[in-house]
N, C-alpha and C positions, 0 to 999 in steps of 0.2 A: 820569685816575684821581680827580682832585679833585671831580668832579661825577657820577661814576658811582655809582648808588646800590649796585650790587652790591659795589663795593669799599668805599664808605663805611659801609654798614650791615651787611654780612655779613663781608667779608674783614678789615676793620681790627679788629673785636672778636676774631675768631679769632686774628689775628696777635698782637694784644695779650696774649691768653690764652697763646698759644704761647711768647711771649718770657718771661713770668712764669713758666710751668711750666718751661721750659728753665733759668731761673735758679735756681729752687728745687731742680730735680733735679740740677743741677751741684753744689750744696752737699750734697745727700743722697749722691751719688756720692763726693765728697770725704771725707765722714764714714764711709761704709761702707768706703772704701779704707783709711782710718786705723784703723779698728776691726779689720780683717781682719788686720792685723800690728801688734798693740799693743806687742810688743818689737821695737825696731829692729835692723836687721843690725849686727853688730860691725864689719864692714867693708863699705862701701858706695861703689860708683862709679857714680853714676847716669848719667853720659854714656855708659856702655857699654851699659847696659840699656834706656834710653829717650831720646827726643829732648827738647831743651830745652823745646819746646812742650808736650809731654805732661805734663811736670813743672810747668808754669807756666799751665795753662789757667784756674785760679781767678784768677790775676792778670790775664791777657790779657782773661778774661771781664768782670772788674771795670772794666777800662779801657774795654772796648766798651760796657758798661752806662753808664758816665759819658758816653761820647760820645753814646749814644742820648739821654740826657737834653738834651745840648747841641742835638742834631739836632731834637728835639721842640721845644725852646725856639725854634729858628730858623725852623722850617717848620710843624710840626703844630699847636702851640697857637695860633699866629697864624691859621692856617686855620679852626680850630675857631671862634675868636673872630669872625673875619670873616663866616663863613657862618652860624653858629647863634647867636651872642650878639648881634652887631650886626644880623644879618639882612640883609646886603647881597646884592643880586642877583648871581648868577653872572656872572663876567666872566673868561673864559679868557685874555684878553689880558694880564692882570696877572702871570701867573707868570714869564715870562721876566725882566721888569725886577726883580722882587723876588728871584729867584735870582742874577741878575747883580750885584745890590747886595750880597748877602751875601758874596760872594767877592771884595769889592774890597780887603779888608785881607789882607796877606801872613801875619799871624798866624793868621787864621781858616783860611786855605788850608793853612798848615803843620799846624795842628791836625787838620783833616780828612784830610789825607795821612797823618799818623802814626797816626790812629785807624784808617784803612782798611787800612794795612799791618799793624797789630795784628789787625784783623778777618781778614785774609788768613791770618796765621799760626794764628789761633784755628781758622779753618775748615780749614786744612791737616791739622790733627791731628783736629779734632772730626768732620769729615765721615766719615772711615774708621772712627774710633773708635766713632761711634755705631752703625754696623753691627755691629761687634764686640760691643758692649754688649748688643744684642738677640740674640746668638748666630748672626749671619749671617757666619760666617767659614769659607770653603772655599778650597782651593788654586786652583780654577778661577775662582772669582769675586772674591776678595779683591784680585788685582792690578788687575782692571778697576775695582773701586770706589775703589782707591787712586789709580789714574790719573785717573779722573773727578774725584775730590775735589781732587787737585792742581791740575787745570786750572780747575775751579770756584773754588778758593781764590785763584787768580791772576786770572782774568778779571773776576770780579764786582768785587772791590776796585779793580782797574785801571780799570774803566769809571766808577766813581765818582770816582777820583782824577783821571781825565781831565776830568770835569765840572768839578771845582773849579779845576783848574789852567787850563782853557780859559776860564772865566769871569774868572779873575784876569787872564790874559794879554790878554784882549780888552777891557779896561777902557779 
């Protein structure tokens, strides 16, 4: 991916815009939800009506965004500097040692693991909720969407957690 022009010049800008758009729309949705019920309930038992994640999407999203800044610092900015500022010729053999070196410290591995667990929790609610937000809620399809979202929210973060732990353990 580091030298694929399709990824570098088309997909990265689209992904960057999508992350920014998602961030802004998360706040817009939070504001709309708060305005929809300006007078709070006299008696409220949120754990009965909604999951912990659905009530804390803004917090987990902020943590994931902070992690994304660390991830950019660790990998993306360095790559941009290497290829486009310094103009160093492509060398695909350098990726493994750089990745391996980043996960030499236990604190960085722990930070990545915690961030990916929170990402998984964020995805667990957000995946199925995004379909509901656009009106795609049907007794026939919603269970499939929820099941797929659950597996997605486990497997994707688990894969990234495996990478961080693998590189730490094999130091």
